[in-house]
C-alpha positions as CSV (number, residue, x, y, z in Angstrom):
1,M,-6.1,-8.6,0.5
2,G,-2.9,-10.7,-0.1
3,Y,-0.2,-10.3,-2.7
4,Q,0.3,-12.4,-5.8
5,T,4.0,-12.3,-5.6
6,R,6.4,-12.6,-8.5
7,K,8.8,-15.5,-8.2
8,R,12.4,-15.0,-9.3
9,P,13.5,-16.6,-12.5
10,V,15.5,-19.8,-12.0
11,S,19.2,-19.3,-11.5
12,I,21.7,-22.0,-12.5
13,R,23.9,-21.0,-9.5
14,R,21.1,-22.1,-7.2
15,L,20.8,-25.6,-8.5
16,A,23.0,-28.0,-6.5
17,S,22.9,-31.1,-8.7
18,P,22.7,-32.1,-12.4
19,T,19.2,-33.4,-11.7
20,R,18.0,-30.1,-10.2
21,F,19.7,-28.3,-13.0
22,L,17.8,-30.2,-15.7
23,V,14.5,-29.8,-13.8
24,G,15.2,-26.2,-13.4
25,V,16.1,-25.6,-17.0
26,L,13.0,-27.5,-18.2
27,A,10.8,-25.6,-15.7
28,A,12.2,-22.2,-16.7
29,C,11.6,-22.9,-20.4
30,T,8.1,-24.2,-19.8
31,F,7.0,-22.0,-16.9
32,P,8.9,-18.7,-16.8
33,G,7.7,-17.9,-13.3
34,F,9.0,-21.2,-11.8
35,S,11.4,-21.0,-8.9
36,V,13.0,-23.9,-7.1
37,A,12.8,-22.1,-3.7
38,D,10.9,-19.3,-2.3
39,S,12.3,-15.9,-3.3
40,N,13.3,-13.1,-1.0
41,I,10.3,-11.2,-2.4
42,E,8.0,-13.9,-1.3
43,K,9.6,-14.0,2.1
44,A,9.3,-10.2,2.4
45,S,5.7,-10.3,1.4
46,H,5.0,-13.0,4.0
47,A,6.8,-11.1,6.8
48,W,4.9,-7.8,6.0
49,R,1.6,-9.7,6.0
50,K,2.4,-11.4,9.3
51,R,3.4,-8.1,10.9
52,Q,0.2,-6.4,9.8
53,D,-1.9,-9.2,11.1
54,S,0.0,-9.2,14.4
55,F,-0.5,-5.6,15.3
56,R,-4.2,-4.6,15.3
57,S,-3.6,-1.1,16.6
58,G,-0.8,1.4,17.2
59,K,0.1,5.0,17.7
60,F,3.4,6.8,16.9
61,E,4.3,10.4,17.7
62,W,7.5,12.1,16.4
63,T,9.3,15.3,16.0
64,E,10.6,16.3,12.5
65,D,13.6,18.6,12.0
66,V,12.5,20.3,8.8
67,F,14.8,22.0,6.3
68,Y,13.7,24.0,3.2
69,R,16.3,25.3,0.8
70,K,15.6,28.8,-0.5
71,G,13.1,28.7,-3.3
72,S,12.2,25.0,-2.9
73,I,8.4,25.6,-2.9
74,R,6.6,26.9,-5.9
75,D,3.0,27.8,-6.8
76,P,1.9,24.5,-8.5
77,T,0.1,26.5,-11.2
78,T,3.3,28.2,-12.4
79,T,6.7,27.2,-13.8
80,R,10.0,28.9,-13.4
81,E,9.8,29.7,-17.1
82,S,6.5,31.6,-16.6
83,K,7.5,33.2,-13.3
84,P,11.3,32.9,-12.8
85,T,11.3,34.3,-9.2
86,A,7.8,35.1,-8.1
87,D,5.8,32.6,-6.0
88,Y,8.9,30.7,-5.0
89,V,9.4,30.4,-1.3
90,P,11.0,30.4,1.2
91,P,13.0,33.6,0.4
92,R,15.9,32.1,2.4
93,D,17.1,28.7,3.7
94,F,14.7,27.8,6.5
95,S,14.7,25.3,9.4
96,Y,12.2,24.4,12.1
97,Q,10.6,21.5,14.1
98,S,7.2,20.0,13.5
99,E,5.1,17.5,15.4
100,V,3.5,14.6,13.7
101,R,1.2,11.7,14.8
102,V,0.0,8.5,13.1
103,S,-2.4,6.1,14.7
104,F,-4.2,3.0,13.3
105,A,-6.7,0.3,14.4
106,E,-7.7,-2.4,12.1
107,V,-8.7,-0.6,8.8
108,E,-8.8,2.9,10.4
109,I,-6.0,5.4,10.2
110,R,-5.4,8.9,11.6
111,Y,-2.7,11.3,10.5
112,A,-2.1,14.7,12.2
113,Y,0.6,17.4,12.3
114,E,1.5,20.9,13.4
115,R,3.8,22.6,11.0
116,L,4.8,25.9,9.5
117,E,3.5,26.2,6.0
118,W,4.9,28.4,3.2
119,L,2.3,29.6,0.7
120,P,3.5,30.8,-2.7
121,G,4.4,34.5,-2.6
122,A,4.5,34.7,1.2
123,S,7.3,36.4,3.0
124,E,6.8,34.4,6.2
125,P,5.3,31.0,7.0
126,N,1.9,30.3,8.7
127,S,1.4,28.0,11.6
128,Q,-1.0,25.2,10.5
129,S,-2.3,22.0,12.0
130,S,-4.1,19.3,10.1
131,N,-6.1,16.1,10.9
132,T,-6.9,13.4,8.3
133,V,-8.9,10.3,9.2
134,F,-9.6,7.2,7.1
135,D,-12.4,4.9,8.3
136,G,-11.6,2.1,5.8
137,E,-13.8,3.5,3.1
138,A,-13.5,7.3,2.9
139,T,-11.3,10.1,4.1
140,Q,-12.1,13.2,6.2
141,C,-9.8,16.2,6.5
142,F,-9.8,19.2,8.8
143,W,-7.6,22.3,8.9
144,P,-8.2,24.7,11.7
145,S,-7.8,28.4,10.9
146,G,-4.1,29.2,10.2
147,S,-3.0,29.2,6.6
148,T,-6.7,29.4,5.9
149,K,-8.5,32.3,7.4
150,W,-11.2,30.1,8.9
151,P,-11.6,26.3,9.6
152,V,-11.9,24.2,6.5
153,G,-13.2,20.6,6.3
154,H,-13.2,18.1,3.4
155,L,-15.3,14.9,3.1
156,L,-13.8,13.0,0.2
157,S,-15.5,10.6,-2.1
158,P,-15.0,6.9,-1.1
159,K,-13.5,6.4,-4.5
160,R,-10.4,8.3,-3.4
161,K,-9.6,5.9,-0.5
162,F,-6.9,7.1,1.9
163,I,-5.3,10.2,0.4
164,E,-2.3,10.1,2.7
165,A,-1.2,6.8,1.2
166,S,1.0,8.9,-1.1
167,N,2.4,11.0,1.7
168,Y,6.0,10.0,2.3
169,H,5.8,11.3,5.9
170,T,3.5,8.5,6.8
171,W,5.5,5.7,5.1
172,P,7.9,4.6,7.8
173,V,5.0,3.7,10.1
174,L,2.3,2.7,7.6
175,M,4.6,0.7,5.4
176,T,5.7,-1.2,8.5
177,Y,2.2,-1.9,9.8
178,R,-0.4,-1.2,7.2
179,N,1.1,-1.5,3.7
180,L,-1.2,-4.3,2.7
181,L,-4.4,-2.6,3.8
182,A,-7.1,-2.3,1.1
183,G,-7.0,1.3,0.0
184,M,-3.3,1.7,0.9
185,Q,-1.1,-0.6,-1.1
186,L,1.9,1.6,-0.8
187,I,4.2,-1.0,-2.2
188,S,3.0,-4.1,-4.2
189,F,5.7,-6.7,-4.3
190,D,4.2,-7.9,-7.6
191,S,5.8,-4.9,-9.2
192,F,9.3,-5.6,-8.1
193,R,12.2,-8.0,-8.9
194,E,15.3,-8.7,-6.8
195,A,18.5,-7.2,-8.1
196,E,21.5,-9.5,-8.8
197,T,23.7,-7.8,-6.2
198,N,23.0,-6.8,-2.6
199,S,23.9,-3.4,-1.0
200,T,24.4,-1.9,2.4
201,V,22.4,0.8,4.2
202,N,24.0,2.3,7.3
203,G,26.4,-0.6,7.5
204,R,23.7,-3.3,7.2
205,R,23.5,-5.7,4.3
206,C,20.3,-5.5,2.4
207,I,18.7,-7.1,-0.6
208,V,17.7,-4.6,-3.3
209,L,14.3,-4.8,-5.0
210,D,13.9,-2.8,-8.3
211,E,10.5,-1.8,-9.6
212,L,9.6,-3.3,-13.0
213,P,9.6,-0.8,-15.8
214,L,6.2,0.5,-17.0
215,P,5.7,1.4,-20.6
216,G,5.8,5.2,-21.1
217,K,7.0,5.9,-17.6
218,D,10.4,7.1,-16.6
219,R,9.9,6.9,-12.9
220,R,11.2,3.9,-10.9
221,R,11.2,3.0,-7.2
222,T,13.8,0.9,-5.4
223,L,13.6,-0.8,-2.0
224,W,16.4,-1.9,0.3
225,I,15.1,-4.7,2.6
226,D,17.0,-5.9,5.7
227,T,16.4,-9.6,5.7
228,E,18.0,-10.0,9.2
229,R,15.5,-7.6,10.7
230,D,12.3,-9.3,9.7
231,F,12.5,-7.9,6.2
232,T,12.0,-4.3,7.3
233,L,12.4,-1.4,4.9
234,A,15.9,0.1,5.3
235,R,15.7,2.5,2.4
236,F,13.3,3.7,-0.3
237,E,14.3,5.6,-3.3
238,A,12.3,7.1,-6.2
239,S,14.1,8.1,-9.4
240,V,13.5,9.7,-12.7
241,D,15.6,8.7,-15.7
242,G,17.9,6.9,-13.3
243,R,18.4,10.1,-11.1
244,P,17.3,9.8,-7.5
245,I,14.8,12.5,-6.4
246,H,13.4,11.2,-3.1
247,R,14.9,9.0,-0.5
248,I,13.7,7.6,2.8
249,E,16.1,5.8,5.2
250,V,14.6,4.2,8.3
251,E,16.4,3.1,11.6
252,Y,14.8,0.6,14.0
253,I,15.1,-0.4,17.6
254,Q,14.4,-3.9,18.8
255,D,11.6,-4.5,21.4
256,K,11.4,-7.9,23.1
257,E,7.7,-8.1,22.7
258,H,7.0,-6.3,19.4
259,G,10.2,-6.9,17.4
260,W,11.7,-4.2,15.2
261,I,10.1,-0.8,15.7
262,P,10.7,2.2,13.3
263,H,12.4,4.7,15.6
264,S,14.0,7.4,13.4
265,W,14.1,8.2,9.7
266,R,15.2,10.8,7.2
267,I,13.3,11.9,4.1
268,T,15.3,13.8,1.5
269,E,14.4,15.5,-1.7
270,L,17.2,16.1,-4.2
271,N,17.7,18.6,-7.0
272,S,18.7,17.6,-10.5
273,D,22.4,18.0,-9.6
274,L,21.8,15.7,-6.5
275,S,22.1,18.6,-4.1
276,L,19.7,18.8,-1.1
277,N,16.4,20.6,-1.8
278,R,14.4,19.7,1.4
279,S,14.8,17.2,4.2
280,F,12.8,15.9,7.1
281,S,14.6,14.1,10.0
282,A,12.3,12.4,12.3
283,K,12.7,10.8,15.8
284,V,9.9,8.9,17.5
285,S,9.1,10.3,21.0
286,K,6.2,8.0,21.9
287,W,4.9,4.7,20.5
288,S,2.5,2.0,21.5
289,L,1.2,-1.2,19.8
290,N,-1.8,-3.4,20.4
291,V,-3.3,-1.1,23.0
292,P,-6.8,0.4,23.1
293,L,-7.0,3.9,21.5
294,P,-9.3,6.7,22.8
295,E,-12.9,6.6,21.7
296,G,-13.4,9.0,18.8
297,E,-9.7,8.6,17.7
298,F,-10.9,8.0,14.1
299,R,-13.7,10.6,13.9
300,I,-13.6,14.3,13.1
301,E,-16.2,16.6,14.6
302,F,-16.1,19.9,12.6
303,P,-16.5,22.8,15.0
304,E,-18.9,25.7,14.5
305,G,-17.8,28.0,11.7
306,T,-16.1,25.4,9.6
307,V,-16.6,25.6,5.9
308,V,-17.0,22.0,4.6
309,R,-16.9,20.6,1.1
310,D,-18.7,17.2,1.0
311,E,-18.0,15.0,-2.0
312,R,-19.4,11.7,-0.6
313,Q,-22.6,11.7,-2.7
314,G,-21.0,12.5,-6.0
315,Q,-22.1,16.1,-6.6
316,P,-20.0,18.3,-4.3
317,Q,-21.8,20.4,-1.8
318,T,-20.6,23.2,0.4
319,Y,-21.9,24.2,3.8
320,V,-21.0,26.0,7.0
321,V,-21.2,24.2,10.4
322,R,-23.5,26.0,12.9
323,K,-24.3,25.3,16.6
324,E,-25.1,21.8,17.5
325,G,-23.6,20.5,14.2
326,K,-26.4,22.0,12.1
327,K,-25.5,22.7,8.4
328,R,-25.9,26.0,6.7
329,P,-25.7,25.3,2.9
330,V,-24.1,27.7,0.5
331,L,-26.5,28.2,-2.4
332,S,-25.7,29.2,-6.0
333,N,-27.5,32.6,-5.6
334,E,-24.9,33.6,-2.9
335,L,-22.0,33.7,-5.3
336,G,-19.8,36.6,-4.3
337,A,-20.7,36.6,-0.6
338,T,-18.0,36.8,2.0
339,Y,-17.4,34.3,4.7
340,E,-18.8,36.8,7.3
341,Q,-22.0,37.3,5.3
342,V,-22.6,33.6,4.9
343,V,-22.1,32.6,8.6
344,S,-24.3,35.4,9.8
345,S,-27.3,34.8,7.4
346,E,-29.8,32.2,6.4
347,P,-29.4,30.1,3.2
348,G,-30.0,32.2,0.1
349,T,-29.9,35.6,1.9
350,A,-26.1,36.3,2.2
351,L,-26.2,39.1,-0.3
352,A,-29.5,40.6,0.8
353,S,-27.8,43.5,2.6
354,G,-25.1,44.1,0.0
355,R,-21.5,43.0,0.1
356,G,-19.7,43.1,3.4
357,T,-16.2,44.5,3.8
358,A,-14.7,42.5,6.6
359,L,-13.3,39.9,4.3
360,A,-14.1,41.4,0.9
361,Q,-10.5,41.7,-0.1
362,P,-9.1,40.3,-3.4
363,G,-9.0,36.5,-3.3
364,W,-11.2,36.1,-0.2
365,Q,-14.7,36.4,-1.5
366,L,-16.9,33.3,-1.2
367,S,-17.7,32.8,-4.9
368,T,-17.7,29.4,-6.6
369,P,-14.2,29.9,-7.9
370,W,-13.2,31.0,-4.4
371,I,-14.7,28.0,-2.8
372,V,-12.5,25.9,-5.0
373,A,-9.6,28.3,-4.2
374,F,-9.8,28.0,-0.4
375,L,-10.2,24.3,-0.7
376,I,-7.0,24.4,-2.8
377,V,-5.5,26.5,-0.1
378,G,-6.4,23.8,2.3
379,A,-5.0,21.3,-0.1
380,L,-1.9,23.4,-0.4
381,V,-1.4,22.8,3.3
382,V,-0.9,19.2,2.2
383,L,0.6,20.0,-1.2
384,I,3.3,22.3,0.1
385,G,4.3,20.3,3.1
386,R,3.8,16.8,1.6
387,R,2.3,16.3,-1.9
388,V,4.5,18.7,-3.8
389,W,6.9,15.7,-3.6
390,R,5.1,14.1,-6.5
391,R,3.3,17.0,-8.2
392,S,6.2,19.2,-9.2
393,P,7.5,18.7,-12.8
394,R,11.0,18.5,-11.3
395,M,10.1,15.8,-8.8
396,S,7.9,12.8,-8.5
397,G,7.4,10.2,-5.7
398,R,5.1,7.4,-6.8
399,S,4.6,6.1,-10.2
């Protein structure tokens, strides 16, 4: 799916002769979108399309140096006004390293990580891994037991497309090689215009593209594009009321066969006073392009014991995976059953012998609200580490 790019308004400084000047003025008055020459936005759109078409597959692995400032994560259901101190973590400044992987082939994408996740109210983080796969139409997610007490799977409605398209951690790779993919569309050049002045990022001269204002929205995005490095993204910045809140800066290495490769980047989240709130500094350890990927790279096989929420058919259904992939549905008459009762019984009989005690502690019973709760806990694995970027009222990534 190609872009319908916005051409720059005619500029008198670009017209080299009186004839071109008159033609340009008439064209600008008659056709506001007219431009004498291709704009840098058109060139960037063409370069990104060519790059995506040239690389049919790829795999990147990197290590992130993660920093969380004290109190930088909150329970998304509360505010500091309602709970000034509770549910804000970590209780101290915290740093660690995480491992992240992104692979893609044609329209399929896989995103995986191993991280330490802070849940609201926790005194220490939990180790958590995650796998998300997009097959070009729908998304599958899997969280092994960690922050969740048992494995959790999620089969999303095709209407939701690739949910990690809004995840800044994937952008340096996916914006380079899969930005124009249907269901992604991280950046639409149609929504940007070129600034009058250029700028520099890490000593390199870049053009600046500002997002066109949208009625009723105070969020804006700005791109710094390195025209001498195949129009690669040097910096991305999201702002609210003119104040930057998120920033991504990407460094590249040049490969003789594959051109400019994203090699390292830094993602920062800023407070209202522009002090650092959180940061993620990444360095690629392995990468490959246009090479065959392992069979099953873009499939998730839920292991035995996984609690799965399936939204693909419209009405959500919940089931537990048994041996040989068989599904044990969770029925409405089993509200209040524990995980242990469900996995050890037949459908509809989880409460036949009374409530169990192994997991029957506050917040861990398998009721309908709790099904939603543990799925939210699974989502918090994503929210806390990634999506809180745009869900917090103090911060927002995409408009």
